[in-house]
C-alpha positions in Angstrom: -121.6 56.8 126.6 -122.9 59.3 124.0 -121.0 58.7 120.8 -118.8 61.6 119.7 -115.2 62.1 118.5 -113.9 61.2 122.0 -115.9 57.9 122.1 -114.7 57.0 118.6 -111.1 57.7 119.7 -111.7 55.3 122.7 -113.0 52.4 120.6 -110.3 52.9 118.0 -107.4 53.0 120.6 -108.6 50.7 123.4 -106.8 47.4 123.9 -110.2 45.8 124.7 -113.6 45.5 123.1 -115.7 48.7 123.7 -119.5 48.6 124.1 -121.1 51.8 122.8 -124.6 52.7 123.8 -125.5 55.4 121.4 -128.2 58.1 121.6 -130.8 56.0 119.8 -130.7 52.9 122.1 -133.4 52.2 124.7 -133.7 54.9 127.3 -133.9 52.4 130.2 -131.3 49.8 130.5 -132.5 46.2 131.2 -131.7 44.6 134.5 -130.3 41.6 132.7 -128.8 41.3 129.2 -130.7 38.8 127.1 -129.3 38.7 123.6 -131.5 36.9 121.2 -130.2 38.3 117.9 -126.7 39.4 117.2 -125.5 41.0 114.0 -121.8 40.7 113.3 -120.7 43.0 110.4 -117.3 42.4 108.9 -115.1 43.9 106.3 -112.5 41.2 106.7 -110.1 43.8 108.0 -107.4 43.3 110.7 -109.8 43.2 113.6 -112.4 41.0 112.0 -111.2 37.6 113.4 -111.0 39.0 117.0 -114.4 40.7 116.6 -115.9 37.4 115.3 -114.6 35.6 118.4 -116.6 38.0 120.6 -119.7 37.6 118.4 -119.6 33.8 118.4 -118.8 33.6 122.1 -121.7 35.9 123.0 -124.1 34.0 120.7 -123.1 30.7 122.4 -123.4 32.1 125.9 -126.8 33.6 125.3 -128.1 30.9 122.8 -128.6 33.8 120.4 -129.1 33.7 116.6 -126.1 35.2 114.8 -126.2 36.9 111.5 -122.8 37.4 109.8 -122.9 40.3 107.3 -120.3 41.4 104.8 -121.1 44.5 102.7 -119.4 45.0 99.3 -119.4 48.7 98.7 -117.5 48.9 95.4 -119.2 46.4 93.2 -117.2 45.4 90.2 -119.9 42.9 89.0 -122.2 43.9 86.2 -124.1 40.8 85.2 -126.3 38.6 87.4 -123.8 35.8 87.2 -121.0 38.1 88.4 -123.1 39.3 91.3 -124.0 35.7 92.2 -120.3 34.8 92.0 -119.3 37.8 94.2 -121.9 36.9 96.8 -120.8 33.2 96.9 -117.1 34.1 97.2 -117.8 36.4 100.1 -120.2 33.9 101.8 -117.3 31.4 101.7 -115.0 34.1 103.3 -117.5 34.7 106.1 -117.4 30.9 106.9 -113.7 31.3 108.0 -115.0 32.9 111.2 -117.1 30.0 112.3 -115.6 27.9 115.1 -115.8 24.1 114.6 -119.1 22.7 115.7 -120.9 26.0 115.6 -124.0 24.4 114.1 -124.4 22.4 117.3 -125.0 25.4 119.5 -125.8 28.4 117.3 -128.1 29.3 114.4 -125.9 31.3 112.0 -127.1 33.1 108.9 -124.5 34.4 106.4 -125.4 37.4 104.3 -123.6 39.5 101.7 -125.0 42.8 100.5 -123.9 45.0 97.7 -124.4 48.7 98.7 -123.2 51.3 101.3 -121.9 49.6 104.4 -123.1 51.9 107.2 -126.7 52.2 106.1 -126.9 48.4 105.2 -125.6 47.4 108.6 -128.3 49.5 110.3 -130.9 48.1 108.0 -129.8 44.5 108.7 -129.9 45.3 112.4 -133.5 46.4 112.1 -134.4 43.5 109.9 -132.9 40.9 112.2 -134.1 42.7 115.3 -130.5 42.8 116.6 -130.0 43.2 120.3 -126.3 43.8 119.6 -124.1 44.7 116.7 -120.5 43.5 116.7 -117.9 44.9 114.4 -114.2 45.7 114.0 -112.8 49.2 114.2 -109.6 50.2 112.4 -107.0 51.9 114.5 -106.9 55.6 113.6 -104.5 58.1 115.1 -106.1 61.3 113.9 -109.4 62.7 112.7 -111.6 60.4 114.9 -115.2 61.4 114.4 -114.4 64.0 111.7 -115.7 64.0 108.1 -115.7 61.8 106.2 -117.5 60.0 109.0 -116.5 56.3 109.3 -118.8 53.3 109.1 -118.1 52.5 112.8 -118.9 56.0 113.8 -122.2 56.1 111.8 -123.3 52.7 113.0 -122.5 53.5 116.7 -124.2 56.9 116.6 -127.4 55.7 114.7 -127.9 52.1 116.0 -131.0 51.3 118.1 -129.0 48.7 120.0 -125.5 48.7 121.6 -122.5 48.3 119.4 -119.5 46.2 120.4 -116.4 47.3 118.6 -113.1 45.5 118.6 -110.0 47.4 117.5 -108.1 45.8 114.6 
């Protein structure tokens, strides 16, 4: 599906997870899905826990490495100690998504970035060589795909891999 305002409306309203294959993904689909690296981006919003379940389940099923990313856009820290504290607090928050025993079947890396979410998610996907990006999508009744463009829209339309969105 080429991502546009209709596609965004679908992933924001659907009662199930939606896999978006945007215009920058591989031109030829593989015969078998082989996920080696999954990036799960979270803002700790309403759909985050459900989206995390999909990410961890897919990582377990495929024996994939999972990177859990939280991006803090509005940084209130000004000193190195405040930044370090902000990172640590958010790393601890990301651990809430990890099912018991995760370390026995999945390599998980927890990351926190302080910058703009959409661009950072795409950068982390490139850096981790992600085969799939998983993320929550807030329900929105109007203005799907219209300025200001949302993080989910930007990631889905610019990602070089499929994006699995789970409505919150």
